[in-house]
Every structure is written in structure tokens, then in C-alpha cells.
N, C-alpha and C positions, 0 to 999 in steps of 0.2 A: 874366075869372074873377072877376076882387073882386068883379062883380055877383052871380055866379052862386053862389058859393061862402060857404060859412060862415068866416071868417077867425078861429079858432078856433086856441088854444095846446096841445090837446093831442096830445101823441105818450106815445111806454113808453120806457121805458130796457130792454133785454133784454143779457142774458149769450149768447155762444154759446153750442151746443154741446159745441165741443171745448174750454171754459173750464170748463162746470160743465152738465154734460144733467138732473140735476135740476132745479135753480134755474133753466133758460132755459125747460125746460116749464113749472115753475109761472106762471113771467115772463108767457111768451106767453099764457096761458089767460086771463091777467086783461086782458092787450093782447086777444086777441080777440075776450073778451069787452066792453068798453069800446069799439073798433070795430065794435059788433052785427057781427061772422060769426058766432057762437056765443055760448052762453048756461052762465048756469051746472052745466046739466044734457045737458051736451056730452061724449061720454066719450071715450077717446085717439084713436079712430080717424075722430070726427066731428074731435076739432081737426085732424087728419091733414088731413083733406076743408078743413076752413078753411081753414088756413096754406095748400095747394095754391090757391085759392080767391085771396087777398089776395096773394101771388107772383106769380099771373098778371094780375092788375089794376095791378099796381105794375111789367110791365117782367122781371121776376124770375124766372129756372130753378123753373119749380112742380114743386120738389121732396122737399117736406115737411121741407126741413132747415132749423135756426136758424145761419145761417150769418154770416159777416160784413157781406154786400151788407142780407141779410134785418133784422138786428139797427141797419143804419144807416136803412133806410125804415121799421122801428118809432120812430125817435128823430127825428123828421121833425114836424113841424104842417104845418097848411092853412095857418099864417101864415108858416110860414121858407119853404114853395114859391113862395107869393106874394115873400116880399125875394128868393127865388130868379130869378124870373119879370122882376124889376127890373134886378136883374145882367144877366141875358142880354140884357135889350133895350138898357142902357149900352151892353154890347161892340157889339151891332150896331151903336148912334150912332158908337162910334170906332174901328170898324175901319176898316182904310185901302182905298182901289180897286180892287175886287179886277180880275186882265189881262180879255182875252176867254176864254183857255183856260191851262186850271187843272186840279191834283186837288186835290181840298178832303176832310178829313178832319174830324171831330165825333165824339171819344173820348165822350162817356158816353150817344150814339145808337149807336154802336157800325157806325156806316157813312161809307162813299168813297162820294165822285162824281168824275167828270170833265165838264165841261165842257170843249168847245171850238168857237172861232167863237162865244161866247155862246149855242151851245146843249147841254143836260142830254145828254150821251150816253152813257152808265152810272153805274149806285149796285150797290153792294157790300155785304155787306154783311163785316163783319171781326171781328177778337180782335184784342183790345189787352191791355195790361201787366197782372199781376196788381196787388189795392188793396195790397200790396206791391212790389211792383216795377213803379209805374205808368208810361205812356207819356209820354214830355216833349211839351208844346205845343214848336210851330219851325211858321217857314218858311224853305224852301232851295229850289231846283230839282233836279229829278229829270234825268241826266246822262247816264242808259244801263241799258239792261235785259241784266242776267245769267239766259241758257237753262242750265237743269242746274247750277247756282250748289255749291260745294263752302262749306262752314258750318266756318269755324273759329269751336271751342267757345270761349265768354266765358273768363277766368279765373275768375269767380265759378262758374261752371256745370261746371266741368271741376273744382273744388275743392269744392264743395258737393255735385256733384250725382254725377256720375262717379266720382268715387276715391273712395267707398263700396261702389260697385258692383265698382268692380276692386277692393277690399278683398276681398269674396266670389268675385268670378272673375275669377280676369286672360286669359280667353276673352272680358269683355263687349265691347273694341272691336271684335273680327274678326267678333260678332255683329250689332254695328250700323254695318258699314260703315267702321268710324274708325281714323286712324292714330296713330299719338304722333311728338313728334317732341324732340329734347333742343337742346342748345348747336347753335349752325351748321348747326339744321333738318336735323340729322340724324335719321334713321328710325328707332326702338328698338325691339325684339320686347318684346311688354309680358310676355312669362310670365320676360323676363329679370331684372324687377326685382320686388323684394320689399316690395309692395307697404304691407303694414301697418307697416313702418314708417317711410313717408312720411307726413308733417304737412300736413295742409291750409292749415297756414301760409308753409308752404314746400314748396311744389309744385311741381316744377322744369318742369317738361313744356308744351309747346302741343300739342294738338288737334284733329285736321282729321278732317271726315267726306267721304267720296267723293259724287260726285252721282251722282243718281238719284232712286226715286219713295220709299226708305227716309229719303232727307235731310231734315232736319228744315226745312229751309227749301222742300220742295218743287221742281218744278220750274219753276222762276222767281222773280228778284227783282229788286227798283224797287233803284237805287241813288239816294242825295241825300246831298249833304255838311251836317255836323252832328258837335253835339260830344256827341253819346250813345251813337255808335254804333248806331243804329237802320234797319232800311229799312222797307220793305213788302214782302212773298214771301210765295208758296202754303204750305204744310203737306201732310201726308200726313192730318194729325187733319182730314180736311171734316166727319165729320159733327157735329164742335164749332159748326159755323153752323146747326144746326138746333136750339142754345138763346135763349131769351130775349137773357139777360145772358152776356155775352162776352167776359169777363176770365179768360182764362189763362194769356194770355202773362206773357213775363220782362222785355218793354219794346219789342222789335218789334210791327209788324202784319200780322195775317196775314188774307190775302185770300179771299174766295170768286172762284170761276170771274177767275183772276190773269193767267190769257193771252188769254183774250178780253178783258181789261183791253188785254195788253199790246200786242195786235192791233191795237186803236184806238187806241193812239199811233201807234205806225208808223205807221197808214194816213195820220195826219194829222201827221204828222212832216214836216216842210217846210221846209226857209229859202231862201227869192223862192218859186222854182215845182221847186227841184230837193230829190225828196224822198229819203227815206233809203232807202240800199241793201239793207237787209236790208228785203223786205212783210211784212206780216201775213203770205200762205200761208208764206213760207220760214221764217219763225218757227213755226209748226208743221211742219216738216219738221225741223227742227233739237229740237224739243218729241220728237216722234217716234221721231227717228233718239238720242234722248237724247246730242245733242253740246254739251258746254260751251262757250260764245259769247259773249264781253262785245259788247253792242250798242252804240255810242253814238249818242244823238240830235244830230239836224241843228241840232236848235232848243231847248236844255232847258225841261222844262215847270215852272211852279209848284208848289211844294204846300205847302198851309198846314195844318198841324195844330192845330186849337181845340178848348177844351172849353168846350160854349156845353151849358147842362144843361136848360134848356127851350130847345125850337124851335115852331117854330110852321108852319099853313098853311091852306087856307082852311076846315077843318072847325075847328080851334079850335089849343088850344097842348097839347106835350105833352111832359111833368116828366120824365125821367131823372135814373139817380142819379147823386149829388154825390158818386161813388165815393172817390172822390183827396181827397174832402172838403178841397177848396179854394176853397169860398165861404163856410167857419165862421164865418172871422173878418170881412169884413162884413155876416152877419146878423144877427152879435153885435151889431155895431154900432147895425145899423137895430135891431133889439129894445131897443139900450139906452135907443133916445129920444138919443141923441147925436148932433146933426143939425150938430155943429159942426165 
């Protein structure tokens, strides 16, 4: 990369459209000219086309909008990408030896891999936490699969998203197949609550969504112990997997084709010569019949959620956006020349 690229420090500070639309587009015009995507005579339609091309080439969603991810991409120079390649190489050097069977997730590349008996069995696109709701790095073990899961709505989502919806319409929970509980897990009729008097900081209820195709966790969930209350799960919003930049969640990881992943995990789940009592076909029956069931794994599977912004294969390097800005302190240190 260093031999084939000009390691310049050219970058452009942009404002998001949400902050100041007029300023954002003035800054963008300068940036696109500076990078050779347009010139001074390019009209507004041409600028949008140029932005789409830039976004496509940098692994972003080509929506011609100046959002947070696009601002981050324009704000990085080739020299800083070189530094990120150094950081990623060092992470690989320091990585512990991996077992023969495990699930690996790389957040910046939005990808999940399942390796069993030292063989890559499947690759899945994933959706991860938004820039302001980052998915954490972690190491754990998947200990069970849940078909047709319930969703216990996190308190933050209940307060910030569901409470405003209830203030507008007390029938919101019924429409979303949700139930609300008070003290002692006593179910409450939401139509009896004066929602306009309920404040966000004193929201006293627990909300749970019934299993089904409408459920925010979809049809299957993979559970592993962690301090962040995150897991891998299905989603009813499967169209989002078609996007290049898939940072839409609140912190959990949504997987494409998760039922196929579940079948593979069960197929390879053995303790000694004894297989899991729930086969891949049995999992499909549970899904088809919409049965909620917890399926413990005989041999818990290690799962590693990593943050590797530069990856490589035989074709070369792939630069993924440092969307959570985790590497900025090290990049600043490289740039300062202070190697002590």
C-alpha cells in the first residue's frame, strides 16, 4: 500500500446536513473538487452524482446525503489510512491463538464468520450499532440458541422511543404485539395509563414483545454471556442487509440468514460423539411452527467480536471506516512523531 499510494495528508472537514445543510454542501463542493470528483462548473445534480460515486468507492451507502459516516470518510487522509493499516497489523500480531471452532465478528467490515474444525463454514452480513450506539468488542461463548424469542425492551429504548409513541397513541403496544408490566410482573392495560403524565426519567414499566415475525429480534437469537446485554439475532428488517454501510442498531448484532447459521451450529455441536438432541431439521420445524424454545449447546462456541478497520486477502488491503473513532488517539500519536 505504501509503495503504490501517495501518502498525502489531504483531508476535508465537513459538517453534516443535519447540523447545517447549506454549509455542508458548500464544504462538500470544495472537497469533491479537491479530490478530483468534480470541478468548479459541476451543478447540484452533478455534485450529487459525484458524492454517490465517492460513497460507493469508500464502502458507504450511496445515498447522496452528507451524514456522519460520510463526514468521517472525507475527514481521513491517505496517510491516516496507512497508520490504520499499521494498527491493524499490530492487532493481528497480538491476537491470541484461536480455537478450531469459533464465531468471529469484525464490526468495521460488518461481517460474521463461522469456523468449525478449522474450516470456514459460512459468512454472514451483519448490522451493528449506530455511531452513537456502538457495539462493544468482546470475547465470550455462545451457550444457547433461542427460537421465536421474546424481546425484553431495554429501558433506554422504552423511555426514549416507546414512551413518546404511547403519548401519541395508547394503542401503540397492541399494534406492535407488545405487553407492559408493572411491579411484580403484573400486566397492565396501557389504555388505563395517563401517558402524558409519565416522565422519561421515572418510567416505571417493563415492556416485552411477543414472539413472531414482527418481533424486533426476528425468528432466532444466539445468546452469550457479556456485560453489555448484547447478542446476535435475526431481524424483520432484512432489506437493510443490501446496504454497504450497516450501522443501524442499538448495539446488538443482526445477522443475515441466521437460521442457516443456527442449523450449522447444531450440525457441528457435539460433546464427544453425542450430538445435540435438537437437529438442524428440528430447528426448522420450531421456526415453521413458531415455537419459542431455548436450545442449549452441548459444547459452547467461542465468539470473538473484534474491531479491525483494515483487512486483507490475496487481492490486497480493504479499508473499512473507523466508525466508532477508536483508533484516532493512536493515529494522532503517529502523526505527532512522538514514538517514545
